[in-house]
C-alpha positions in Angstrom: -56.9 79.7 -10.4 -59.9 77.3 -10.8 -60.8 74.1 -9.1 -58.9 71.1 -10.4 -61.5 69.6 -12.7 -60.0 66.1 -12.7 -60.1 66.1 -8.9 -63.6 67.5 -8.9 -64.9 64.7 -11.1 -63.1 62.1 -8.9 -64.7 63.5 -5.8 -68.1 63.6 -7.5 -68.1 59.9 -8.8 -65.0 58.1 -7.7 -65.0 54.9 -5.6 -63.4 54.6 -2.2 -63.3 56.2 1.3 -61.7 59.3 2.8 -58.6 58.7 4.9 -58.6 61.1 7.9 -55.0 61.9 8.7 -55.7 65.2 10.4 -54.8 64.5 14.0 -53.6 67.8 15.5 -51.6 68.6 18.6 -54.1 67.4 21.2 -54.6 64.0 19.7 -51.1 63.3 18.4 -49.7 61.6 21.6 -52.6 59.1 21.6 -52.1 58.4 17.8 -48.3 57.8 18.4 -49.0 55.6 21.4 -51.3 53.4 19.4 -48.6 53.3 16.8 -46.2 51.9 19.4 -44.3 55.1 20.1 -44.3 55.9 23.9 -44.2 59.6 25.1 -40.9 58.7 26.8 -39.3 58.3 23.3 -39.6 62.0 22.3 -39.2 65.4 24.0 -41.2 68.4 23.1 -43.7 69.2 20.3 -41.1 69.4 17.6 -40.0 65.8 18.0 -43.6 64.7 18.4 -44.6 66.2 15.1 -41.6 64.8 13.4 -42.6 61.3 14.5 -46.3 61.7 13.5 -45.2 63.0 10.1 -42.9 59.9 9.8 -45.9 57.7 10.5 -48.1 59.5 8.0 -45.4 59.4 5.4 -44.9 55.7 5.9 -48.7 55.2 5.4 -48.9 57.4 2.3 -45.9 55.9 0.7 -47.1 52.3 1.3 -48.0 50.4 -1.8 -51.3 49.7 0.0 -52.3 53.4 0.1 -53.5 54.5 -3.3 -56.4 55.8 -5.3 -57.8 52.3 -6.0 -59.5 52.4 -2.6 -58.6 55.7 -1.1 -60.6 58.6 -2.6 -59.2 61.5 -0.7 -57.1 62.2 2.5 -57.6 64.9 5.1 -54.4 66.5 6.2 -53.5 68.5 9.3 -51.9 71.9 8.5 -48.5 70.7 9.8 -48.6 67.8 7.4 -49.5 70.1 4.4 -46.5 72.2 5.2 -44.1 69.2 5.1 -42.6 67.2 2.3 -42.7 63.6 1.3 -39.6 62.5 -0.6 -38.9 66.2 -1.4 -42.4 66.8 -2.7 -45.1 68.7 -0.8 -47.5 66.3 0.9 -50.6 67.4 -0.9 -48.8 67.3 -4.3 -47.4 63.9 -3.5 -50.8 62.5 -2.7 -52.3 63.5 -6.0 -49.2 63.1 -8.3 -48.0 59.8 -6.9 -51.1 58.2 -5.4 -54.1 59.8 -7.2 -55.6 60.6 -3.8 -57.4 64.0 -3.6 -55.8 66.2 -0.8 -58.0 67.9 1.7 -57.1 70.2 4.6 -58.5 70.5 8.1 -59.0 74.3 8.7 -60.9 74.7 11.9 -59.3 75.7 15.2 -61.5 73.6 17.4 -64.9 74.1 19.1 -66.3 77.1 21.1 -68.0 76.5 24.4 -71.5 75.0 24.2 -74.4 77.4 23.8 -78.0 76.8 22.7 -77.2 73.1 22.7 -74.4 73.4 20.1 -70.7 74.0 19.7 -69.8 76.4 16.9 -66.3 76.7 15.5 -63.8 79.0 17.2 -62.9 82.1 15.2 -60.4 81.6 12.4 -58.9 85.1 11.8 -56.0 83.7 9.7 -58.1 81.5 7.5 -57.5 83.5 4.3 -53.8 83.2 4.7 -54.1 79.4 5.4 -56.3 79.0 2.3 -53.9 80.8 0.1 -51.1 78.5 1.3 -53.4 75.5 0.7 -54.0 76.6 -2.9 -50.3 77.1 -3.5 -49.6 73.6 -2.2 -52.2 71.8 -4.3 -55.0 71.4 -1.8 -58.4 70.6 -3.4 -60.8 71.2 -0.5 -61.2 71.7 3.2 -62.9 70.2 6.3 -64.3 72.0 9.4 -66.3 70.6 12.3 -69.1 71.9 14.5 -71.1 69.8 17.0 -74.9 69.6 17.7 -75.9 68.2 21.0 -79.6 69.1 21.3 -82.6 69.9 19.1 -82.3 73.6 19.6 -83.5 75.4 16.4 -81.7 78.6 17.1 -78.4 76.7 17.9 -78.7 74.5 14.8 -79.5 77.5 12.6 -76.4 79.2 13.9 -74.1 76.2 13.3 -75.3 75.8 9.7 -75.1 79.6 9.0 -71.5 79.7 10.3 -70.5 76.6 8.3 -71.9 78.1 5.0 -70.5 81.5 5.7 -67.0 80.0 6.2 -67.7 77.7 3.3 -68.3 80.7 1.0 -65.0 82.2 2.2 -63.3 78.9 1.2 -65.1 78.8 -2.2 -63.8 82.3 -2.9 -60.3 80.7 -2.9 -61.4 78.0 -5.5 -61.4 75.3 -2.8 -64.3 73.0 -2.1 -65.4 72.9 1.5 -66.7 70.0 3.5 -69.5 71.2 5.7 -69.5 69.1 8.9 -72.2 69.8 11.5 -71.8 66.6 13.5 -74.9 65.5 15.5 -73.7 63.9 18.8 -74.8 60.2 18.7 -75.4 60.5 22.5 -77.9 63.3 22.1 -81.3 62.5 23.8 -82.8 64.4 20.9 -80.7 63.0 18.0 -83.6 62.3 15.6 -85.2 65.7 16.2 -81.9 67.5 15.8 -81.3 65.7 12.5 -84.7 66.9 11.2 -83.8 70.5 12.2 -80.4 70.1 10.6 -81.8 68.7 7.3 -84.2 71.7 7.0 -81.4 74.2 7.6 -79.0 72.5 5.2 -81.6 72.3 2.4 -82.4 76.0 2.9 -78.7 77.0 2.6 -78.2 74.6 -0.3 -81.1 76.1 -2.2 -79.2 79.4 -2.1 -75.9 77.9 -3.1 -74.9 78.2 -6.8 -74.7 74.8 -8.4 -71.5 76.0 -10.0 -70.0 76.1 -6.5 -70.9 72.8 -4.9 -70.0 71.8 -1.4 -69.5 68.5 0.3 -71.3 67.4 3.5 -70.0 65.2 6.3 -72.9 64.1 8.5 -73.5 61.7 11.4 -75.1 58.5 10.3 -78.8 59.3 10.8 -81.4 57.6 13.0 -83.7 57.1 10.0 -82.6 55.2 6.9 -81.9 57.4 3.8 -82.8 60.4 5.8 -80.4 62.6 3.9 -81.5 61.4 0.4 -82.6 64.9 -0.5 -79.2 66.3 0.3 -77.4 63.5 -1.6 -79.3 64.4 -4.8 -79.2 68.1 -4.3 -77.5 69.8 -7.3 -75.3 72.0 -5.1 -73.8 68.9 -3.2 -70.7 67.2 -4.6 -70.7 64.3 -2.1 -72.1 63.3 1.2 -69.7 61.6 3.6 -70.7 59.6 6.7 -69.2 59.9 10.1 -70.0 57.4 12.9 -69.3 59.7 15.8 -68.6 56.7 18.0 -71.0 54.0 16.8 -69.7 50.4 17.1 -68.4 48.7 14.0 -71.5 46.7 13.6 -73.9 49.6 14.2 -72.0 51.8 11.8 -72.0 49.1 9.1 -75.7 48.6 9.5 -76.5 52.3 9.4 -74.3 53.0 6.4 -75.8 50.1 4.5 -79.2 51.8 5.1 -78.1 55.1 3.7 -77.5 54.8 0.0 -75.2 57.2 -1.7 -73.1 58.1 1.4 -69.4 57.3 1.5 -67.3 56.9 4.6 -64.2 58.2 6.2 -61.7 56.2 8.2 -59.4 57.5 10.9 -58.8 55.0 13.8 -59.9 52.1 11.6 -57.1 52.9 9.1 -54.3 52.6 11.7 -55.4 49.7 13.9 -52.6 47.3 14.2 -49.9 49.4 12.6 -46.7 49.7 14.5 -43.4 51.6 14.2 -41.7 48.4 15.1 -43.0 46.4 12.1 -40.9 45.7 9.1 -42.0 47.5 5.8 -43.3 44.2 4.5 -45.4 43.6 7.6 -46.6 47.2 7.7 -47.7 47.2 4.1 -49.5 43.8 4.6 -51.3 45.2 7.7 -52.3 48.4 6.0 -53.5 46.5 2.9 -55.6 44.3 5.2 -57.0 47.3 7.0 -57.8 49.0 3.7 -59.4 45.9 2.3 -60.9 44.2 5.3 -64.6 44.4 6.0 -65.8 46.7 3.2 -67.2 46.4 -0.2 -67.8 49.1 -2.8 -70.9 48.6 -4.9 -71.4 50.6 -8.1 -75.1 50.8 -8.7 -76.3 51.3 -12.3 -77.5 54.9 -12.5 -80.9 54.1 -13.9 -81.6 51.6 -11.1 -80.3 54.0 -8.5 -82.5 56.8 -9.7 -85.4 54.4 -9.8 -84.9 53.3 -6.2 -83.7 56.5 -4.6 -84.4 59.4 -6.9 -80.7 60.2 -6.7 -78.4 61.5 -9.4 -75.3 59.6 -8.3 -74.4 56.0 -9.2 -72.2 55.3 -6.2 -73.3 53.4 -3.2 -70.6 52.6 -0.7 -71.1 50.1 2.1 -68.4 49.5 4.6 -68.3 46.7 7.2 -65.9 48.6 9.4 -66.0 51.6 11.7 -66.5 54.9 9.9 -65.0 57.8 11.6 
C-alpha cells in the first residue's frame, strides 16, 4: 500500500493549521475540566475516555471544523480506534471533512540524560502502525525534548527520531519528527544551532522519495530553519510554541516564513459541554477564524525572498501549540 497521493499533496501545499486532538490519559481530566465536565461527573477511565471522545466527535462533526482552515488533525490512539457516526475516526476526517488524519505514536518521555529526554521504547509500534494503515492514517507524530545545548544528547534525540521515522516510513506512513527545544532553556539558541546541524545531516541521508515532516519550537532567530523548510526531503515544517504567550508566538511565527502552526488549547478555549449546538459551532468557528490569517505568497516572490520552494506562508495571531 502506498502513501495517499492526494493527502500527500495537501500536506505539501495546502492551507491551514494542524489541530492537535491527541490528549492521552494523563491530560484528559484537564481537557474535560476545561470543557466543563468535572471529575465528579464520571467514574473510571472507561467513562472518562467516552466523554473525551464525545467532545472530539462534537468538534469534528461541527460545521466549523473542515478542510477550509484545518489542514490535518493529530489523533490519540484511542480516538483512532473509535468511530464517528459508524465510520472510523480517521476515515471520517478525510472522507467527510477533507482533513488529513495523523496519529500520535510515542509513549512519553524517558528520564533526562545529557540535557535531553528521548522517547520511551515503543515495542508494539509496528502493530500500531499496521492498525493505523488499516484505518486510513496518513502520518504520525512523536515528541522528544531538548533542554540544554548538549551535542551528544541532541545527536541522540535526532538519531532516535529518524530511526523511528524510518520504521514508520516502512509502513508507507509519513512521520512528523518532533525534537522540541524547551523555551525555558538557558541555552535555547545554542541548542537550536546544534539541532539544525543534526537535522540537516540526517535529511541529507533521507531519500527525497520518502519525505518527512518536522515540528519545531519557534526559533530564537528569525527564519533560522529556512534551510530545513526548503530541503527536498522535507514535506512541511510545523511550528510549536512550547508555552510562548499568544503575542510572542504570533511575532515569532510571522518572522519564520514557510512554517505552519498547530493548535491544541487554542482550538478548545471557550467550548463547553453545556453549550447548545448552535453556540458550540459559533464558538468553534470564532476560535478557528479569530486572530489568524493565511497568506499565499507567489512562488517566484517567495523563492526570491527566502530561497524556498514552497509558496505557503502561514501567519497566525493566536497561540500555536
